[in-house]
N, C-alpha and C positions, 0 to 999 in steps of 0.2 A: 493396513495402510492407513497413511494420515485422513484425516476428514477435507475432502478438496473442495473449495470451492474455484467457479468459472469467472474471470473478469470479463464481465460484458461491453467494457470498450473495447476490447482488443478479439475475444471469440465471438463466432457466428453473426460475425457481419455481413454475412451475406443476406440477412434479412433487416428490417428497420429493427431499431434497439426495443421498441415494447414486446415484438416476437421473439427476442432473443431468451426472455425468461422461459417459456415455454418449450424452446430448445434446450436449453440448460438442463431443465427438469427431464424430458426424455432421454438426455444422453446419460443421467443418473447424478447430476448434481445436488448436493441439498443446500450448497447456499452459492451465493453471488455477491461480486460486488462491483464495482465501475468509478472511474474517473470521479465525477461529479451528477449530483440529482436534481440540480438547481433549474434547470430547463424543465422539468416536468412537474404537476402537481404530485403534490404526497400522496393523496387519494389514490391518484392513477398507479404508484409505485406501490403503495401498501395492496390495492390489489392485486397486480400482479405476482407480488411474493404471495401471498397467502393463496390465490385460484391456485398457484403451480407449487405450493407448498417448498416453496425457498425462504430460508435465511439470508438475512442481510448482514453482511460479515464486515464490511468496510466502505468508506469512502471518502474522499480527500477533503479538508476544508476547502472554503473558498480561494479560489490560486491567484487572484489578479485576473489582468488581462490573457487569459491562455493564447486565442489565438495571435494576441500579438507578441507571443515567444515570450510572457512571464509564467513562471514556473514556481508561484507562493510567492508572498510577499509578508513572511513571520520576520526576515531579518532587514526588512526596508524599514530606516528610522521616520522616514514619511507618511508611512501606510498604517499607522498603529490604529490608528481608529478603524482606520477598514479591517483590517486586521480583528479587531473586536468584536464590528459588526458582523462578521463573516463567522466569527465561534456561533454567536448566538443564533445565528441561521443554518448552521450545521447542527448545533443543537435540537432546533425545532424540527429540521427533517430527522435526525438521529429517533426522538421519543417518537415520531409517526411511523416509523419502517421498524421499530425495535432493535438497531443498530446499536451494539455495545464497543464497538469501536470507530474512532477519527482518526485517518492521518495528515498530520501537518506537513505541507509541502514549505523547507526551510526558505527556497527563492534562490536566484543567483545574485551572485553580491557586484552590485554597481561598479564603477573603476572610481567616481567618486567618491566610495564610502570608505571607510577605512577598514581593515579586519575586525578591529579591536569594537568601532563603533557597532558594525554588522551583529559582530557577536553576543554583544550587551543587548540589541536590541531585541535578538532570538531569546536569548535566554529571559528576559523579561516579557515578550508576549508568551512563551510557552510558561511560565510561571504565572501568570496572568489568566490563561486559560485552564490549567491543570487543576484547580481547585472549583470551576465554574463546571466542567466535565465530571469532576467527582460528583456534587451533588446530583448529578446525575447517572450516576454507576456509568459512565463512559469512559473507556482507558484510551488515550490520545498516544498515537504512534509516531516517533521521527522515523522517517525512510533515507537511509544513505542511499545517495542515487550517484552513480558512475561520472565522475567528469572527465573522463579519458574520452569517450566517442560520444554518448548522447548528451551530456549537459555539461560541457565546459563554465566553471565558474560557481558550479552547486556550493552551497555553504556548506552540508554537510555530506561529504564524501566518502567518508569510512566510517565503518562501525566503531571506533575509538571516540571519533570525534561526537557520534551521538550520544555515548555513553559518557564522554565527559559535561556533555548537557544535561543527562539526565542526571549526573550526579549534581552540577550547581544548581541543579533546581529542584532537585529532594523530595519529589512526589509519589506516592506510592502507584498514582495512576499512568505515569507519563513509561512509554516503553518502547522498543528497538524495532522497528520494523524490517526484517531480516529480507532483503531480495537477492536470490542465488545466484542472479542474472549478474546484477550490480555487483557483487562482492566477489565474485569469480573475475572479473574486470580488476577490480581494487586491490583485492587481498587474496584469493585464493582461499587453498585449506578448510574448503569450505565444512565438513564434517567436524573436524576440530573446534573450528572456529564458532559454530552452533553449540556444540558441546558446552564449550566455557561461557558462552553467551547466555547461555539456556536460562538464566536468571533473570535477564532482562527482554528477552524476545517476546513480543504482544501479537504478533502476524510475522506470517513465512508466506513469499510472493517467489516464484520461478519462471523460467526462461532458458532455452538451452543459449552456450553461447560459443562462436560469435554468431553475430544474425537476429537474435529474440526470437528465434522460433521453437517451435515443441521439442519436447527432448528425443534424444534420438539425431539431431541434426547438427549436433557442436560435442563440445568435448565432454559436457559434465558425464558421468556416469549416474543417471537418475535410480537406477538400481538400487543403486548404493544407497546413496541418498536418501530416498524416501525408508528405507528399511532401518537409516541411523535416524531420520527424523522418530519415526517410532522407539527406537529400541531406547532414546536419551527419556522419552517421558514426555516427549513435548503433547498438549492437549489441546491446541487451537487448531485454527481454520491454515489449509496451505492451498493458497490462491494461484491458479494457472495464468499468468498475465504474459502471453507469448503472442505474436503476429503469426499463424499458421501459414506454412508455405503455400495451402491450397486451399479445400473446404473444411473447416473446423473438426466436421465428423471425421474426414479424412485423418487429422492430427491427432487423434485419441488415443491411440497404440499404448500409450503411458498409462492410461487411466483402465484400460482393458487388462493391464497386464500383461501385453505383449511384447514389451521391450525385453 
């Protein structure tokens, strides 16, 4: 089976955030991720990881005003300085937590910004960030998020767009974050797509579709998909990023091999 991590922004939400680390460890996870660490002191998060023998596998760069609906600022031409400051903040947290992968949310393109300007801003921001992260041994992941259901207007909504960006930036530490849920909506053909994209994949996440719930609630054959991930030789983390239909503990049949 792949190396599974728990996304603590979605799993174990029955308890307060700091308590989710122990619950993830008790459930058998060896790694955790979450959307953002910045609301918590670095020392607290490091202690929670160490006390529960967990690896911090990923978190996102600062996204702008998340509560106001922003979903990343990397494509926004009037937010470049804020993006750069966010990269520095993320590096500071990543070093403290031993995290070797950060995800960059490209953002929603405002109607007043042309496609060309948004794309060039995104390219320039990623090109600026990549060497700074490389100096710290950190990989920068770029996630394609579906624009049909969850994030209309998201700039990077297909794996092809992410690969085009990776090719244009041409940095060894920039990789694709492949989310099975988002790519099932946008592209399908998951196993064959991952086999083709494997050299560029830096991280994998999953949820079933439709609904973004646990495996077994939708159309994806996760037994076959997980077996294929093993067979293709992927060595990174595979993170559970779904909304449980009930208690998180009751949603883990996929993890115990009961699917």
